[in-house]
C-alpha positions as a printed NumPy array, in Angstrom:
array([[-80.873,  16.749,   8.786],
       [-77.713,  15.04 ,   8.344],
       [-78.981,  11.909,  10.041],
       [-82.426,  12.042,   8.337],
       [-80.558,  12.434,   4.852],
       [-78.328,   9.478,   5.934],
       [-81.188,   7.404,   6.874],
       [-82.963,   8.128,   3.573],
       [-79.957,   7.171,   1.57 ],
       [-79.354,   3.819,   3.478],
       [-83.094,   3.006,   3.323],
       [-82.795,   3.484,  -0.583],
       [-79.929,   1.294,  -0.943],
       [-81.525,  -1.464,   1.101],
       [-84.785,  -1.313,  -1.28 ],
       [-82.62 ,  -1.141,  -4.334],
       [-80.712,  -4.244,  -3.002],
       [-84.127,  -6.212,  -1.954],
       [-85.623,  -5.446,  -5.313],
       [-82.351,  -6.851,  -7.318],
       [-82.06 , -10.115,  -5.13 ],
       [-85.331, -11.76 ,  -6.438],
       [-84.41 , -11.002, -10.118],
       [-81.261, -13.033,  -9.567],
       [-82.846, -15.799,  -7.666],
       [-85.54 , -15.82 , -10.339],
       [-83.143, -16.28 , -13.181],
       [-81.216, -18.948, -11.561],
       [-84.363, -20.613, -11.09 ],
       [-84.889, -20.47 , -14.827],
       [-81.651, -22.558, -15.57 ],
       [-81.692, -25.886, -14.191],
       [-78.179, -27.313, -13.659],
       [-77.403, -30.889, -13.573],
       [-73.786, -31.672, -12.165],
       [-72.565, -35.119, -13.377],
       [-69.266, -37.013, -13.472],
       [-68.071, -39.551, -16.117],
       [-65.1  , -42.107, -15.507],
       [-63.698, -42.822, -18.917],
       [-60.297, -44.608, -19.506],
       [-59.07 , -43.881, -16.039],
       [-60.071, -40.466, -15.736],
       [-62.753, -38.713, -14.178],
       [-64.57 , -36.045, -15.691],
       [-66.737, -33.275, -14.425],
       [-69.683, -32.018, -16.573],
       [-72.547, -29.929, -16.476],
       [-76.003, -29.77 , -18.355],
       [-77.669, -26.729, -18.429],
       [-81.589, -26.306, -19.37 ],
       [-82.962, -23.008, -19.619],
       [-86.728, -22.979, -19.092],
       [-86.773, -21.807, -22.878],
       [-85.318, -24.963, -24.028],
       [-87.033, -28.046, -25.092],
       [-85.731, -31.338, -23.808],
       [-85.193, -33.471, -26.783],
       [-84.461, -30.226, -29.084],
       [-81.695, -28.056, -29.997],
       [-78.395, -28.21 , -28.144],
       [-75.017, -26.807, -27.643],
       [-71.773, -28.19 , -26.596],
       [-69.542, -25.499, -24.958],
       [-65.753, -26.076, -24.424],
       [-64.237, -23.643, -21.853],
       [-60.656, -22.251, -21.806],
       [-57.337, -23.116, -20.097],
       [-58.194, -20.937, -16.757],
       [-61.222, -23.019, -16.241],
       [-59.856, -26.518, -16.264],
       [-60.127, -28.915, -13.341],
       [-62.543, -31.482, -11.623],
       [-64.508, -29.367,  -9.33 ],
       [-67.392, -29.115, -11.777],
       [-68.045, -25.25 , -11.188],
       [-65.129, -23.227, -12.967],
       [-66.578, -24.688, -16.464],
       [-69.57 , -22.766, -15.896],
       [-68.158, -19.462, -14.591],
       [-66.938, -18.017, -17.83 ],
       [-68.309, -17.562, -21.692],
       [-71.351, -19.025, -22.803],
       [-72.667, -20.506, -19.482],
       [-72.764, -17.05 , -17.708],
       [-74.63 , -15.579, -20.528],
       [-77.213, -18.474, -20.413],
       [-77.646, -17.926, -16.827],
       [-78.169, -14.211, -17.109],
       [-80.499, -14.321, -20.189],
       [-81.814, -17.734, -20.298],
       [-84.644, -16.526, -22.995],
       [-82.158, -15.72 , -25.653],
       [-80.343, -19.498, -25.471],
       [-83.13 , -21.995, -25.863],
       [-80.884, -24.599, -25.825],
       [-79.799, -27.51 , -23.79 ],
       [-75.933, -26.783, -23.034],
       [-73.563, -29.428, -22.392],
       [-70.541, -28.409, -20.487],
       [-67.732, -30.66 , -20.054],
       [-64.592, -29.88 , -17.74 ],
       [-61.251, -30.604, -18.879],
       [-59.23 , -31.912, -16.114],
       [-55.832, -30.641, -17.097],
       [-54.48 , -27.461, -18.571],
       [-51.465, -29.039, -20.002],
       [-53.519, -31.092, -22.72 ],
       [-55.754, -30.13 , -25.577],
       [-59.392, -31.   , -26.006],
       [-58.957, -33.55 , -28.507],
       [-57.067, -35.42 , -26.061],
       [-60.493, -35.99 , -24.597],
       [-62.605, -36.109, -27.322],
       [-63.852, -39.546, -26.735],
       [-65.104, -38.681, -23.143],
       [-66.772, -35.383, -24.813],
       [-68.272, -37.278, -27.279],
       [-69.494, -40.002, -24.546],
       [-71.268, -37.167, -22.841],
       [-73.084, -36.161, -25.889],
       [-74.104, -39.653, -26.403],
       [-75.614, -39.808, -22.961],
       [-77.561, -37.167, -23.606],
       [-79.108, -38.391, -26.598],
       [-79.887, -41.637, -25.172],
       [-81.724, -40.001, -22.188],
       [-83.636, -38.051, -24.755],
       [-82.069, -34.706, -23.417],
       [-80.862, -33.446, -26.996],
       [-81.756, -34.337, -30.481],
       [-78.368, -34.988, -31.783],
       [-79.225, -33.814, -35.578],
       [-79.655, -30.546, -33.96 ],
       [-76.305, -29.809, -31.867],
       [-73.908, -27.24 , -32.507],
       [-70.457, -26.542, -30.785],
       [-68.637, -23.548, -29.72 ],
       [-65.827, -22.535, -27.088],
       [-63.153, -20.046, -26.367],
       [-59.659, -19.961, -26.613],
       [-58.332, -23.466, -25.675],
       [-62.031, -24.21 , -25.998],
       [-61.975, -22.548, -29.226],
       [-59.046, -24.629, -30.307],
       [-61.217, -27.628, -29.271],
       [-64.107, -26.328, -31.284],
       [-61.97 , -26.321, -34.189],
       [-60.627, -29.704, -34.276],
       [-63.333, -31.539, -32.633],
       [-65.727, -30.027, -34.901],
       [-63.305, -30.769, -37.972],
       [-63.253, -34.295, -36.856],
       [-66.402, -35.207, -36.389],
       [-68.52 , -32.91 , -38.826],
       [-71.487, -35.297, -39.28 ],
       [-72.102, -34.372, -35.196],
       [-72.632, -30.692, -35.459],
       [-74.551, -28.458, -37.462],
       [-72.394, -25.271, -36.855],
       [-69.59 , -24.243, -35.231],
       [-68.151, -20.961, -33.662],
       [-64.451, -20.931, -32.354],
       [-63.858, -17.58 , -30.219],
       [-60.248, -16.597, -30.108],
       [-59.106, -20.085, -30.861],
       [-56.173, -21.585, -32.803],
       [-55.606, -24.702, -34.928],
       [-51.981, -26.153, -34.038],
       [-51.66 , -27.518, -30.485],
       [-50.32 , -25.434, -27.487],
       [-49.311, -28.404, -25.753],
       [-47.698, -31.74 , -27.022],
       [-49.297, -35.003, -26.353],
       [-47.133, -35.739, -23.498],
       [-47.977, -32.334, -21.976],
       [-45.017, -30.077, -22.648],
       [-45.23 , -26.929, -24.054],
       [-45.182, -26.813, -27.766],
       [-43.41 , -24.454, -29.867],
       [-46.042, -21.614, -31.191],
       [-45.739, -20.483, -34.896],
       [-48.194, -18.054, -36.23 ],
       [-50.902, -19.731, -38.283],
       [-50.908, -19.414, -42.017],
       [-53.864, -20.159, -44.547],
       [-51.446, -22.504, -46.615],
       [-50.575, -24.733, -43.433],
       [-51.121, -28.103, -43.756],
       [-52.954, -28.157, -40.6  ],
       [-54.946, -25.244, -41.133],
       [-55.894, -26.468, -44.596],
       [-56.712, -30.021, -42.956],
       [-59.063, -28.148, -40.262],
       [-60.867, -25.976, -43.013],
       [-61.598, -29.019, -45.092],
       [-62.992, -30.976, -42.016],
       [-65.286, -27.968, -41.102],
       [-66.363, -26.964, -44.769],
       [-69.629, -28.757, -44.537],
       [-71.085, -26.383, -41.657],
       [-71.303, -23.087, -41.244],
       [-68.816, -21.492, -39.227],
       [-68.695, -18.156, -37.3  ],
       [-65.125, -17.14 , -36.198],
       [-64.504, -14.354, -33.173],
       [-61.292, -12.861, -32.323],
       [-60.112,  -9.794, -30.785],
       [-58.06 ,  -7.59 , -32.986],
       [-55.166,  -7.169, -30.397],
       [-55.284, -10.464, -28.808],
       [-51.706, -10.748, -26.878],
       [-52.482, -14.515, -25.836],
       [-53.612, -16.16 , -29.071],
       [-52.478, -13.93 , -32.162],
       [-55.433, -12.8  , -34.227],
       [-53.41 , -14.497, -37.305],
       [-54.726, -17.715, -36.306],
       [-58.374, -16.711, -37.162],
       [-57.504, -14.862, -40.01 ],
       [-55.482, -18.006, -41.358],
       [-58.521, -20.337, -41.056],
       [-61.163, -18.06 , -42.501],
       [-58.913, -17.803, -45.612],
       [-58.425, -21.182, -45.701],
       [-62.17 , -21.978, -45.274],
       [-62.938, -19.436, -48.121],
       [-60.878, -21.744, -50.382],
       [-63.237, -24.752, -49.723],
       [-66.596, -22.695, -50.444],
       [-67.622, -23.11 , -46.83 ],
       [-70.127, -20.96 , -45.332],
       [-67.694, -18.979, -43.198],
       [-68.328, -15.667, -41.145],
       [-65.416, -13.726, -39.331],
       [-66.011, -11.083, -36.724],
       [-62.752,  -9.25 , -35.735],
       [-63.28 ,  -7.213, -32.531],
       [-61.607,  -3.949, -32.949],
       [-59.34 ,  -3.144, -30.022],
       [-60.488,  -6.191, -27.888],
       [-57.631,  -8.416, -26.45 ],
       [-57.811, -11.818, -25.207],
       [-61.639, -11.621, -23.807],
       [-63.429, -11.626, -27.265],
       [-65.833, -14.061, -25.573],
       [-67.346, -11.444, -23.813],
       [-68.68 ,  -9.579, -26.903],
       [-69.096, -12.593, -29.078],
       [-71.673, -14.354, -26.519],
       [-73.468, -10.932, -25.736],
       [-74.044, -10.489, -29.735],
       [-77.827, -11.806, -30.029],
       [-77.189, -12.319, -33.61 ],
       [-75.015, -15.314, -32.303],
       [-77.74 , -16.961, -30.65 ],
       [-79.934, -16.393, -33.47 ],
       [-77.65 , -17.727, -35.81 ],
       [-77.119, -21.195, -33.685],
       [-81.072, -21.428, -33.809],
       [-81.119, -20.944, -37.539],
       [-78.73 , -23.679, -37.92 ],
       [-79.984, -26.388, -35.479],
       [-83.72 , -26.353, -36.765],
       [-87.093, -24.959, -36.117],
       [-88.909, -25.913, -32.867]])
């Protein structure tokens, strides 16, 4: 009897695995991923273009900026955390062409690579992969900072911005040394400048209430400064959440709908 029971359990587990595997394969097949490299200013950048079958080439698009842990030139880590994993898991929810650069070095900030990132967007537009007038930007942690900085410095490029657990002031100086970290305040000149740069686009900030890596005061300060400009701004503070605010943020179906609403109707 024990042998029969063991055999039945093994058969059940094998059946479950065989049923789950095609679903994983089908999901992967539903998102085309094109890996590319870009040579710019003596630096080689890895980057990727994700095209879910729900997306229309030449239509709406998202620029996603990853965090410090995904830096490098392998072209894979930039797809391993945050929005790319959500696009792969639920491609129907994300009908966007998603551009995913990889920042080559951890000891730099995204704005140090701004020209290369913008060149990637220009190439996608020139090839008819995206409508540059239907583009939004988002990113997490170091990429949340990049969203704030690249978005505020190029407000004509983006229809909306969603920084997740981001910060305003640099964590690394331009020479790669660690900068002194001072909690942000709404009256800081750098925070006011960022808010003024973002005021023309809708902004949705996400941050974990108990973030031990990027203090929650960073998003609170930017939200307060944005409110003084009259900007359209939403702030979601995730109760009890530490630094991984991107997990609930990108799983929120309202965020995908919000991006769709601000990048135009099909």
